[in-house]
N, C-alpha and C positions, 0 to 999 in steps of 0.2 A: 673100058667095059664097066657097066654099072653093076653094083653088087646085087645079088639075088637073095631073097628072104624066103625061107620055107613056109612061113605063116605070117598072118597079120598080127602086129603087136597088140596086146590087150592091156587094159589099165584097171587097176583095183579102185573101185569107187568108194568102198567102205572105209578105206584108210587114207583117203585123199587128203583129208584135213590134217591127219597126223603126218603124212609125208610132207605136206606143205610146211608144217611147223618145223619138221626136221630140216628141210632145205633152207628155211629161213635161219635156222640155227647155224648152219654152215655157210651162210652167205650166198646161197644159190637161189635162183629164181625158179618158179614152177615150170616155166617154158623150157628151160634147159633140161628139167627132169623129163619132160615129154620127149624132148629130142633124143635124150640119151638113154631111154628105156631100151634095155636090151631086148632083142627078140627071143621068142621061145626057141628052144633047141640049141644045139651046139654046132650046127652046120653052117656057120657063118664063115664066109671066105673073104679074104682080104684082096681087094682089087690089085691087080698088077698092071701097072702102066709105066710108062716111061718116066713120068715125073717122080714117082715115089722111088723108083730104082735109082734115079739120079740124085735123090735127097734123102739120105738115111736119117738125118736129124729129125725130120718131121715124123718119121715112123716111131722113133723113140718117144717122142712127145705124146704120140697117140697111145702108145702102149702104157706109158706112165699114167695118162689120164684114165685109161680103161681100168687100170689097177686101182686107181683112187675111187673110181665110181663103184667098183665092186666092194671096196671097203665101206664106202658110204652106204651102200645098199644094205650091207650086213648090219651096220650100226642102226640104220633106220628100222630094220626088222626088230632089233633088240628093243629099240625105243618104243615101238608099237606094242610090243609085248609088255613092257613095263607100264605103259599107259593103261593097258587093260587091267593090270594088277592094281594100279592106283585107283581106278574107278571102283573096283571092288572094295578096296579099303575105305574109300570115301562113303560108299553106301553104308558100310558097317558103322562108320563114325557118325553118320547122320542118324542112324537108328539109335545109337548110344546117346547122342545129344537129346533126342526127342524124349527118351526115357528119363534122362537127368532133369530135363525141363519140367516134366510132370512131377518129379519128386521135389523140386525147388519151390514151386508155387506156394505151398503152405508155409514154408519158411519166410517167404516174402511178406505174406499177410501178417505173420507173427511179428516181423520186424517193424512193419508199419504201425501195428498196434502199440508196440513198445515205444515207438517214436512219438505217437500221439499222447501216450501216458506220460512220457518224459516232458512233453510240452505243457501238459496240464499241471504236472507237479511243479514245473519251473514257474508257471504263472501263479501258482498258489504260494510258493515259497518266497517269491520276491516281496510281496506286501507283508508276508509274515515276518521276514527278516527286518523290514523297515519298521514294523510294529514293535519288534523286540528292541530295536535301537531307540525308538521313541520312549519305550518303557524305561530304558536305562537312563535316558536324558531327564525324564521327569523325576526319577529317583534322585538323581544328582541335584536337580533344582530344589527338590523338597529338603534335602540336607542343607543346601545353601540358605534356603529361607529360614530354617530353624536357627542356623548359626547367626544369620544377619538379624533376626528378630531379637536374639539375646543381646547383640551389640547395640541395636537400636534403642532398646529399653535403658541401656546404661549411658547413652549420650545425653549430656546436659546442655552444652552450647547449642544455640538455635541453628547456627550455620551448619555445623557438622551433622546435627540431627536431620536437617533438611536434605543434606547430601545423602545421608544413609537412607532416608525415606525414598529418595529418587531411585537409588539402587534397589531397594526393597521392592518398589513398584515395578521396576524392570523385571526382576525375577518372577514376580506374580504374573506379569504379562506372558513371560516365556512358559511358565508352568501352565497357564490357561491355554496357551497355544498348543503345548504338548498334549494336554488332556483332550483338547478338541480334535487334534490329529488322531489320537487313539480312538476316540469315539467315532470318527469318520472312517478310519482304516479298519477297525475290527469288523465292521459289517462286510467290507470287501473281502477280508481274509476268511471270514466264516463262509461267505458265498463261494469263494474259490475252493476251499477245502470240501465243502458240500458237493461241489461238482466232481471233484476228484474221487471222493468216496462213492458217489453214485456211479461214476464211470467204472471204477474197479469192481464194484458189486455187479455191475451189468456185464462187464467184459471178462471178469475173472483174470484180469491182467496181473494180479499180484497174489501172493500166497495169503493165507488167513492171518498169519502173524502181522504182516505189514498192514493189512486192511484193518486189523484190530487196533494197531497203534494210531492209524489215521483217525479212526472213529473216536479213540480216546482223546486225541488232540482236538478234534472238532468239539467234543463235549466240553472240554476244558475252556476253550475259547467262548463257547456259548455261555457258560456259567460266569466267566469273567465279564462278558458284555452285559449280562442281565443284572449282575449284582455289584461287582467291584468297580466297574467304570463309573456308574452313577454315584457310588459311595466316594470315589476319588474326587468327583466334581462337586458334590453337594454336602458331603459329610467328612471329608478328609482335610488335609492340610491346606488345600486351596480355599476351602470355606473359612477356615480359621484365619488364613491370611487376609481374605476379603473383609472379615469382621474387624481385624486389626487395622486395616487400611481405612475402613469407615470411621473408626474411632480417631485415628490420626487426622482424617479429613475434618471431622467435626471439631476436634481440638484446635486445629490450625485456623479454622473459620472463626471460632470464638476468640482466638488470640488477637486477631486483627481488629483494631478499633480506632475511631477518630479521637484525637486528643484536643484539649483546650477548646471545647465548645463554649465554655463560659467566656473565653476571650472573643470568640466569634460573635457571641451575644452582645458583648460590649461594643465591638467594632463591627457593626452590622453591615457597613458598606464596604468591607474588605472583599476584594475580588480574588484573593488567593485561594486556590483549590488544591487540596491535598488528597492524593489517591491512597487507597487502602492497600497495604501489603507491598513488599519488595518484589523485585523481578523473580528472585529465587522462590519466594513463597507462592507467587502466582504460577510459576512453572510446576511446582509440586502439586498445587491444587488442580491444575489442568491435567497433569499426568494421572493423578488419582481418579479424577472424574472420568477420564478416558478408560482407565482400567475397570472401574465399576460398570461403566456402560458396556464394555466388551464382555463382561460377565453377567449380562442381563440384570444389572442392578441400577439401571439409570433412574428408575422411579425412587429407589432408596436414596440414591445420590441427590436427587432433586429435593426429596423430603428433608434430608439432613441439611442441605444448603439453606433452604427456605427457613426452617426452624432456627438454625444457628444464627443466620444473619438477621432475622427478625429480632431474636433475643438481644443480639449485640446492638442493633440500631435502637431498639426500645430502651435498652439500658443506658445508651448514650444520651438519649433525650430525657430520661428520668433524672439524670444528673442536673438538669435545669430546674428541677422541682416543679413540675407542672401539675401540682395537686388540684388546681382549679378545674382540670379537665374531668374530674370525677363527678362534677355537677354539670349536667348538660341538658336536662329537660327544661322546657319553658317554666314549669311550675317551680322547679328547684332554683332557677336563675332569678325568678321574681322574689324568692325568699331571701336572696343574698342582700347584704348591706350594699349601698351604692358604692362606698369606698372600696369594698372588696371586689365588686363587679368591675369597677373601673380599673383596678389593678389587674384583675384577671384578663380583661380584654387587651390591655397593654401587653401583658406577657404572652397572650395568645398570638398577637401580631408578630412579636419578636420570635417566639418559638416556631411558628409556622414557617417563617422565612429561613430560620436556621435548618429546620427539618427538610425543606425542599432544596435549598441552595447548597447545603453542606452535606447533610446525612444521606438523603436519598440520591442525590447526584453521585456521591461517592459509591453508594451501593449499586447504582446502575453501571458505573464504570467497572466495578469489581465483577459484577455478574456477567458482563459482556466478555471480560478478559478470561474468566474461568470457564464459562459454559457456552461461549460463542461459537464453538466448532460443531455443536451437535445439531443435527437435522437442519443443516443449512441456515443456522442462526435463528431458528424458530422457537427454541427452548428457552433461551435466557430472558427474552422479554416477558414471557409468562411467569417465570420465577421472580423476576424483579417486581412485577405487579402484585404477586402474592405477598411479597415483603412489604410493599408500599401501601397496599390497600388497607391493612389493619391500622397502620400509623396514620394515614390520611383520614380514615374514618373517624378516629378520635378527635382530630381537629375539626373536621366537618360538622360533627354532631354538636360540638360546643358552639360553633358559629351559627348553626341552624337554631339552636336553643335560644341564643341571644336575639336573633332576628325574629323568632316567633313569640318571644316574651312580650309583656305589656309595652305599649308604645309611650313610655315616659319621655318627657322632653329632653332630660339630661342625657339620654342614651344616644341622641342624634350624633353627637360629636364622636363617640366611640364607634358608632356604626359607620360614620364617614371614614374614620381611621381604618376600620376593617376593610371597607370598600377600596380605599386607596392602596392598602397593602395587597389586596387581591389583584388590583390593576397592575401593580408593579410586578407581581408574580406571574402574570399571564405568559410572557415569553418563556420563562423557565418551565412553567407547567406544560406548555405546548412542546417544548424540546425534550423534557425528561419523560413525559408520558405520551409520547407520540405513537401513532399506529393504532391498530385495532385492539391490542391488549390493554392499552391505557385509556380506551374510550370511556369506560365507566367512571374512572376517576375524573377525567376532564369534564364529563357530563355533570357529575356531582359538584365539581368546582363551579361550573357555570350556574347550576341551580342555587348554590350557596350565594353566589354573587347576585343572582336575581332576587333571592330572598332579602339580602341586605339592601339592595336598591329599593325594593318595595317597602321594606320597613323604614328606611330613611325618609322616603317621600311621605309616608303615612305619618311619621312622627312630626314632621314639619306642618303638614296640613292639619293634623289633629291638634297641634299646639294652639292654633287659632281657635279651634272649637273648644278646647279646654279653657282658654282665656274667656271666651264668651260664655261658656257654661259655668264659670265660676261666679257669675253675677248672683249675689245672695240677697239682694234687696236691702242691704245695710248701708248706712251713710258712710262717708269717709272717716278717717281717723279724727279724733277730737282736736288734734293740733294741725290738721290740714296738710300733713306731710305726704310725701309721695308714697303710694302703696308699694308694698314689697313686690307685688306681681308686676307692676310697671318697671321697677328697677330690674327685676329678674328678666323680664321680656326684652328690655332694651339691651342689657348686657349680653343676653343670649344671642340676640340678632347681631350685635356688634361683633361678637366672637365668631359667629357663623360667616360673616362677610369678610373676615380677615383672610390673608393670603393662604393661611393653613387649610382653610375649609371651603373657601369660595369656589375654587375650581372643582373640587370634589362634589360640592352641592350642585353645581351647574351640570356636571356629568350625570348625576343621579336624576335631576329633573329632566334633562334632555332624553335620557334613556326611558324614563317613565312616560314622557310625552310621546315618544316613538311607539311604545307599547299601546298607549291609550288613544293615539292618533288625535290628539287635541288640536284644535284650530283656533287659536286666540291671536289677535293681531299683534299685540305687544309681546308675544312670546316667540316671534320669529328669530330673535337673537338670544344669545346666552344671557345677556344682561336683562333682556325682557323676561326671560323665564324666572330668573332670580328675583327681579323686582315684583313680578306678579305674586310669587310665593310669599315674599316678605310683606308686601302690601296687604295680603290677606290677614297676616298676623297683626299688623299695625291697625288695620280697620277693626279687627276684633278687640284690640286693646282700647281703641277709642270708644267703641260701644260699651266696654266695661267701665271706662271712666265716666262716660255720660250717664250710665245707669246709676253710679254712685252720686253724681251731681243731682240727679233727680230725687234721690232719697234724702238729700241734705236740706234741713229746714232753717239752718243758720245762714242768714243772707250774707254774712261776712265770710264765714267758714267756707261756703261753697266757692267763693271767688279765690280765697287763699289756696284751697285745694286744687282748683283748676289751674291757677297761676303756677303753683309749685310743680304740678304734674307735667303740664305741657312745656314749661320752661326746662324741666329736667330732661324731657324727651328731646327738646331742641338742642340743648347744650351738649347732651351726651352723644348725639348723632352728628353734630356739626363737625366738619373737617375730619370725618372718619369714613371708612369704607362703606358703612351703612348709609351715611349721608349721600355718598356718591351713588349708591344704588337707588335710593329714594328720589334723589334729585333736589336741587336747590329750591325750585319752585314749590315742590310739595312740602319741603321743610318750613319754608316761610309762611305759606298759606295755611297749612294744616296744624302747625305747632307754634311757631313764633307769634303769628298774628293772634292766635287764641290766647297765648300766655300774656301778651301785651294788653289785650282787651280785658282779660280777667284781672290783671294788675290795676288797670284803670278803674274797673268796677269795685275792686277791693278798696282802693284808695277813696273812692267816692262813698262807698258804703261804710267803711270803718272810720275815716277821718273827715269826710265831707260834712258830717253833722256838726262837728266842732266849728268848722268854718261858717256854716250857716247860723250857728248860735251867735257868732260875732258880727252878724250882718247889722249895719247901722241904720237901715231903713226903719226898723221898729223903734229905735231910739228917737229918730227925728220926728216920728209921728206922735210922740208923747208930749204932754205938757211939761212946763218947766218944773213943776212941783214933783212930778213923778219920774223925771229923767234919771236922777241919781239912783232911784230904786231900781229902774229897769236895767241900768248899766250894771249895778251890783248883781242883779239876778242873772244877767248874761255871763258876767265873769264867773259867778258861782256855778252856773250850768256848764260853762266851758270846762272849768277844772274838774267838775264832777264827771263829765263825759270823758275828759282826758284821763282821769284816774281809772275809769272803767276800762277804757281801751288799753291803757298801760298794764292794768291788772290782767286783762285777757292775754296780752302778749307775754306778760311775765309768767303766767301759769302755763305757757306753751300752747294755749288754745289756738292762737293765730301765729304759728311758727313759720319761719321762712328759712329752711335749712341751707339753701344755696347762698354762699357768702356774697358772691357778686350781685345776685338778685336782691339780697337783703340790703346791701349797701346802696343799690340803686333805689330801692323802695324807701330807705331811710332818707336819702337826699331829696327824693321827690316829695315825701311827706313833710319834711322840714320846710321845703320851699312852698308847700301848700298851707301849712298851719301857722308857722312862725310869722311870716309877713302879715297874715290876717290878724294875728294877735297883736303884733307890733302896731299895726295901723289902728286897731281898735283902742289899744292902750294909749296911743298918742292922741287920739281924738277925744277920749272920754275919761282919762285918768283923773282930771280935776273934778269930775262929778261923782267919783266913788265915795261912798259914805265912810268907808274905812280905808285907811291909807296903806294897809299891809297887803301886798300882792307880789307874786313872783315876777322877777324881771323877764325881759325877752330872752336873754341868754339862758336863764333858768328853764324857761319853757322849751327852748331849743334843745337843751340838754335832756330834758325829760322825754321829749319826742324821740330824740336820737337813741336814748337808752332803752326805749320801749322795744327796739329791735334787737337788743342784746338779750335774747331769750334764754341765755344760759344761766343768768343770775336771777333766779326766780324770786326768792323771798326778799332779797335786798331791794330789787326794783319795786316790788309791790309796796313795801313799807315806806320807801323813799318818796314815791309819788303821793301817798296819802298823808304822811307827816309834813311834807312840804306845804301842802295846801292848808292843813290845820294850823301850822305855825303862822302862815300868812294871815289867817283870820284873827289870831289872838295876839299878835305882836305889832307894835307900832313902829318898830325899828326897821321894818322892811323897806319903807319909803326912803329912809336914810341910806340903807344899803344900796338901793337902786340909784339914788342921786350920787352916792359916792363911788358907784361902779362895781360894788360887790353884789354877787348874786345870791347872797344868803348862805355861802359856804357850800361845800361839796355834799352831794346826796349819796 
């Protein structure tokens, strides 16, 4: 029988969720809750059937489950009630939290403001603390500099002094770096503090006391920045240290010098090069220059370097005693004595070589080692050129003065010496004064060389003009000797064609030809150039000689003069470099042939008359009564003419200075006169009215001694007295027959 229910079971929907939670809490499912809901009312009856009656255990289980369900339901009701109370408390808590949140918002804003203020203060304090540390460091460095300066002034050995100076320079660099950091950092610190002060003033984040302290600190920093920092950099210990370093820099530069320049002057061809300064000295100079440059004193450093090294280089050269350089104008040089000018040009050549190869080369190396690191190596060439420019200018202006002075012939050889020295210096000049900084010096060097080339060529060309212009319309010397001008010109050209000057003269002529673009056939070679120039002088010399010949009215003297002069030219140029330049053909045709022709004409004019007097044709045409008289007259005329000729030679009127030429003329004259006299004497001696006459040997001796023009008076008196004795003595015939010539004259 099925159970009956008095009413339909009802379910509470409002607390279904809570019931579900409760059942889940006890491990039951909601379906079981639906099934086990008790019905309303208490009229529930237990079915009675045979199965239950037969199994009492099942009934007990059901009763136990029912009891548990009741307990559970009661617990569920309590839980539901508790949940309602919890909701109420939660609502109250939520309202409390909302109120608290509204009260906390201003505190959060204040906390954020304080955090921002803390951040700003921290950013301001960090550089400020670093600035304080830098101040402490600079103060320590200043104390160290003062102490080291005292120790440096007491150091006497150079090595230790240099080491102290390196340490001193290191401290100066550190002090400069510290002050630079202060200058850079103080602006940042002031800016940060300014921001903090403005923030506090705007936000009122701090009390007035703290704000006043910050403003005071800001004002102090501003005052420090505006006054004390600049004073520390430019008027404080750093400035004093820089001045001290500059003094040490100058002193060290002046201390370094080249030694034994006099020895270099003596041994000019020595290739040994000595650098200025030791490695430690160079290191100190480099460190000092770097320190000065880092302190905006590079211009002062350069000025000190240039002045000091110029003074040292100039002083080194002054030890060579170049007093001649004080005279450099063309007018002043023309007033100098030739011996003085000759010595001056020789010294100029030597001193210029020493200045370039020794002094300035050493200065260049030193300048590069000391100042080579500045501005990528652009500073030191300019400094070196400033040092060299004044020194080279002194040498240049002297050379220019010599080149521009009057073109006297004797200057040619010194000009060629100067030219050759400049040619030898060209490689060194190009190497030492390379690049754009040395362009002006190299240009002036080339201009000087050009002036010397032009002057040298003009001296040689004008030499011929001067020779030709010296024609004065006067006859040659009374003795017919070689003119001094001829001697000077020949020796001049001989010296010019020696190996010492030949090559230099050719270079000068070749350069001059290139400038003037001459086109002469025989000038295509170097020898042609030199031959053409020398031939011009020789032709001018010939015209001068011929002009003197034309002015001479003595028919004998003119030939003696021509013979002596052209023979001198031929003999002085034969087998010499000058002869090689002129050529053998020119020598024989232009000089030797003229000398030989003049010798023949001299012999014919001076001695030929004596031979013509002894001509026997006149005697043979006379009658027997007058033959003796004619023979005597001829003998008397012969000795009278011989006496006149001997007197002319004895007085030096017809002198032949050249020994070889004189001997040749003596022999030729003896061969001309003595045989004629011997033949006449042999043919007509029996017809002489008086028997006293000189023998053939005596006549030979008289003719020979006529050419011994050094014994003037003795020769004259001997020739005269011999003939007078012959006229008044009758013993001369016996002397001739006995072989005596009447004694020595």
